[in-house]
Backbone as numpy.savetxt, mean C-alpha at the origin, in Angstrom:
# Nx Ny Nz CAx CAy CAz Cx Cy Cz
-5.41 16.58 15.67 -4.02 16.49 15.30 -3.78 17.45 14.13
-2.79 18.26 14.24 -2.49 19.27 13.23 -1.74 18.65 12.06
-2.10 19.07 10.84 -1.43 18.62 9.62 -1.47 17.11 9.44
-2.60 16.51 9.70 -2.79 15.07 9.54 -4.01 14.86 8.64
-3.83 14.08 7.58 -4.93 13.80 6.66 -5.14 12.30 6.59
-6.36 11.88 6.82 -6.73 10.48 6.76 -7.76 10.30 5.65
-7.45 9.44 4.71 -8.37 9.18 3.60 -8.81 7.73 3.62
-10.02 7.50 3.22 -10.54 6.13 3.12 -10.94 5.91 1.66
-9.93 5.58 0.84 -10.18 5.31 -0.57 -9.40 4.06 -0.98
-9.89 3.38 -1.98 -9.16 2.21 -2.46 -8.83 2.33 -3.95
-9.03 3.51 -4.52 -8.70 3.75 -5.92 -7.24 4.20 -6.02
-6.43 3.37 -6.63 -5.00 3.64 -6.73 -4.71 4.96 -7.42
-5.36 5.20 -8.55 -5.09 6.42 -9.31 -5.48 7.67 -8.54
-6.61 7.63 -7.84 -7.04 8.77 -7.03 -6.04 9.03 -5.90
-5.55 7.97 -5.28 -4.57 8.12 -4.20 -3.28 8.76 -4.72
-2.84 8.32 -5.88 -1.62 8.88 -6.48 -1.81 10.37 -6.77
-2.95 10.75 -7.31 -3.21 12.16 -7.59 -3.19 13.00 -6.32
-3.78 12.49 -5.26 -3.80 13.22 -3.98 -2.38 13.37 -3.44
-1.60 12.30 -3.51 -0.21 12.36 -3.03 0.57 13.40 -3.82
0.40 13.41 -5.13 1.12 14.37 -5.98 0.68 15.81 -5.71
-0.60 16.01 -5.42 -1.11 17.36 -5.14 -0.67 17.86 -3.78
-0.78 17.02 -2.75 -0.52 17.45 -1.38 0.96 17.38 -1.02
1.68 16.40 -1.58 3.09 16.16 -1.25 3.30 16.05 0.26
2.67 15.05 0.88 2.80 14.89 2.33 4.21 14.47 2.74
4.49 14.56 4.01 5.80 14.17 4.53 5.97 12.65 4.52
4.88 11.93 4.71 4.91 10.46 4.72 3.52 9.96 4.32
3.48 8.80 3.69 2.21 8.19 3.27 2.19 6.76 3.80
1.04 6.34 4.30 0.84 4.95 4.72 -0.34 4.40 3.93
-0.11 3.32 3.21 -1.15 2.64 2.45 -1.52 1.38 3.23
-2.75 1.31 3.71 -3.20 0.16 4.50 -4.54 -0.32 3.98
-4.59 -1.32 3.26 -3.52 -2.20 2.84 -3.44 -2.24 1.31
-2.29 -2.63 0.82 -2.07 -2.67 -0.62 -3.02 -3.66 -1.30
-3.44 -4.70 -0.59 -4.34 -5.70 -1.18 -5.75 -5.16 -1.43
-6.08 -4.00 -0.85 -7.41 -3.43 -1.06 -7.42 -2.37 -2.17
-6.25 -1.99 -2.65 -6.16 -0.96 -3.68 -6.47 -1.57 -5.05
-7.18 -0.79 -5.88 -7.45 -1.26 -7.23 -7.56 -0.07 -8.18
-7.31 -0.35 -9.45 -7.37 0.67 -10.48 -8.25 0.18 -11.62
-9.03 1.10 -12.16 -9.86 0.74 -13.32 -9.01 0.64 -14.59
-7.74 1.03 -14.52 -6.84 0.91 -15.66 -6.42 -0.53 -15.92
-6.75 -1.41 -15.01 -6.29 -2.79 -15.06 -7.45 -3.71 -14.72
-7.52 -4.84 -15.42 -8.58 -5.79 -15.08 -8.16 -6.60 -13.85
-9.10 -7.21 -13.22 -8.82 -8.01 -12.03 -9.33 -7.33 -10.78
-9.54 -8.15 -9.78 -10.04 -7.65 -8.50 -8.90 -7.15 -7.63
-9.24 -6.33 -6.64 -8.22 -5.91 -5.68 -7.63 -7.14 -5.02
-6.35 -7.11 -4.81 -5.65 -8.24 -4.21 -5.07 -9.20 -5.24
-5.47 -9.06 -6.51 -4.92 -9.93 -7.55 -3.47 -9.54 -7.84
-2.73 -10.44 -8.46 -1.32 -10.18 -8.75 -1.17 -8.88 -9.55
-1.96 -8.73 -10.59 -1.85 -7.54 -11.42 -2.15 -6.25 -10.68
-3.22 -6.26 -9.89 -3.61 -5.05 -9.15 -2.56 -4.68 -8.09
-2.06 -5.68 -7.37 -1.05 -5.40 -6.34 0.23 -4.88 -6.98
0.67 -5.52 -8.04 1.89 -5.10 -8.74 1.73 -3.68 -9.30
0.59 -3.40 -9.91 0.34 -2.09 -10.49 0.33 -1.01 -9.41
-0.43 -1.24 -8.34 -0.51 -0.25 -7.25 0.85 -0.03 -6.62
1.55 -1.10 -6.32 2.87 -0.97 -5.69 3.83 -0.21 -6.60
3.81 -0.51 -7.89 4.73 0.18 -8.79 4.41 1.67 -8.88
3.13 2.04 -8.88 2.77 3.46 -8.89 3.19 4.17 -7.61
2.95 3.53 -6.47 3.34 4.14 -5.20 4.86 4.26 -5.09
5.58 3.25 -5.55 7.05 3.30 -5.51 7.56 4.41 -6.42
6.98 4.54 -7.60 7.40 5.58 -8.55 7.17 6.97 -7.96
5.99 7.21 -7.39 5.70 8.53 -6.83 6.58 8.80 -5.60
6.88 7.77 -4.83 7.76 7.94 -3.67 9.15 8.39 -4.11
9.67 7.75 -5.14 11.01 8.10 -5.62 11.02 9.45 -6.32
9.99 9.74 -7.08 9.91 11.01 -7.81 9.81 12.20 -6.86
8.98 12.08 -5.83 8.75 13.19 -4.91 9.61 13.13 -3.65
10.34 12.04 -3.46 11.16 11.90 -2.26 10.34 11.74 -0.99
9.21 11.06 -1.12 8.30 10.85 0.01 8.39 9.39 0.46
8.64 9.13 1.73 8.60 7.73 2.19 7.16 7.23 2.18
6.97 6.07 1.59 5.65 5.45 1.56 5.74 4.09 2.23
4.92 3.91 3.24 4.85 2.64 3.96 3.67 1.88 3.39
3.95 0.72 2.82 2.91 -0.11 2.23 2.62 -1.27 3.17
1.43 -1.30 3.72 1.03 -2.36 4.64 0.39 -3.48 3.84
0.79 -4.70 4.13 0.20 -5.86 3.48 -0.31 -6.82 4.53
-1.38 -7.50 4.21 -1.93 -8.49 5.12 -1.01 -9.70 5.19
-1.03 -10.37 6.31 -0.24 -11.58 6.50 -1.19 -12.73 6.77
-0.89 -13.88 6.18 -1.73 -15.06 6.38 -1.47 -15.66 7.75
-2.28 -16.62 8.14 -2.09 -17.31 9.42 -0.75 -18.04 9.47
-0.23 -18.39 8.29 1.06 -19.08 8.21 2.24 -18.11 8.31
1.95 -16.82 8.35 3.00 -15.82 8.50 3.58 -15.32 7.19
2.93 -15.60 6.09 3.40 -15.14 4.78 2.58 -13.93 4.35
3.16 -13.09 3.50 2.42 -11.96 2.97 1.26 -12.50 2.15
0.06 -12.03 2.43 -1.13 -12.52 1.72 -1.09 -12.06 0.28
-1.61 -12.88 -0.58 -1.66 -12.55 -2.00 -0.33 -12.80 -2.67
-0.09 -12.06 -3.74 1.12 -12.32 -4.52 2.40 -11.96 -3.78
3.39 -12.82 -3.87 4.69 -12.58 -3.23 5.50 -11.52 -3.96
5.01 -11.08 -5.11 5.72 -10.08 -5.89 5.98 -8.83 -5.06
5.10 -8.50 -4.15 5.24 -7.30 -3.33 6.53 -7.34 -2.52
6.88 -8.48 -1.98 8.09 -8.61 -1.18 9.34 -8.30 -1.99
9.28 -8.50 -3.28 10.43 -8.28 -4.15 10.48 -6.86 -4.71
9.42 -6.11 -4.55 9.36 -4.76 -5.11 9.78 -3.67 -4.13
9.63 -3.93 -2.85 9.87 -2.90 -1.84 11.29 -2.97 -1.30
11.72 -1.90 -0.63 13.07 -1.85 -0.09 13.23 -2.72 1.15
12.21 -2.75 2.00 12.30 -3.47 3.27 10.97 -4.13 3.58
11.03 -5.33 4.10 9.83 -6.03 4.55 9.97 -6.26 6.05
8.99 -5.79 6.80 8.98 -5.98 8.25 7.74 -6.79 8.62
7.89 -7.72 9.51 6.77 -8.49 10.03 6.58 -8.11 11.49
5.38 -7.68 11.83 5.05 -7.35 13.21 4.11 -8.42 13.76
4.41 -8.87 14.93 3.54 -9.85 15.57 2.86 -9.19 16.75
1.61 -9.49 16.90 0.87 -8.93 18.02 0.19 -10.04 18.78
-0.18 -9.73 19.98 -0.85 -10.71 20.81 -2.35 -10.41 20.78
-3.11 -11.37 20.37 -4.57 -11.20 20.35 -5.11 -11.66 21.71
-5.35 -10.70 22.55 -5.87 -11.06 23.87 -7.31 -10.58 23.97
-8.12 -11.39 24.59 -9.51 -11.02 24.83 -9.69 -10.76 26.31
-10.30 -9.65 26.60 -10.50 -9.30 28.01 -11.94 -9.29 28.32
């Protein structure tokens, strides 16, 4: 696929630097609960880490005019996993349901 970059990193600050350097047309973060920064204490998925990562991604999206899709895990009950703060920080929350079929 031409002009497609796939990264496997969970360091929030490194991801932000790459986004600022490359200025891609769109960014997908999958998943926000796995992102973490050494600038903040706490494990990935904690309220502080999720809030920090989301705020950095939102800031860079608005500064550079890049749409950023932030994927979050959903619990079995259908709620966003981890802190609900994420639902209040983003512009739109979409829930996708899939069928788990075994063949």
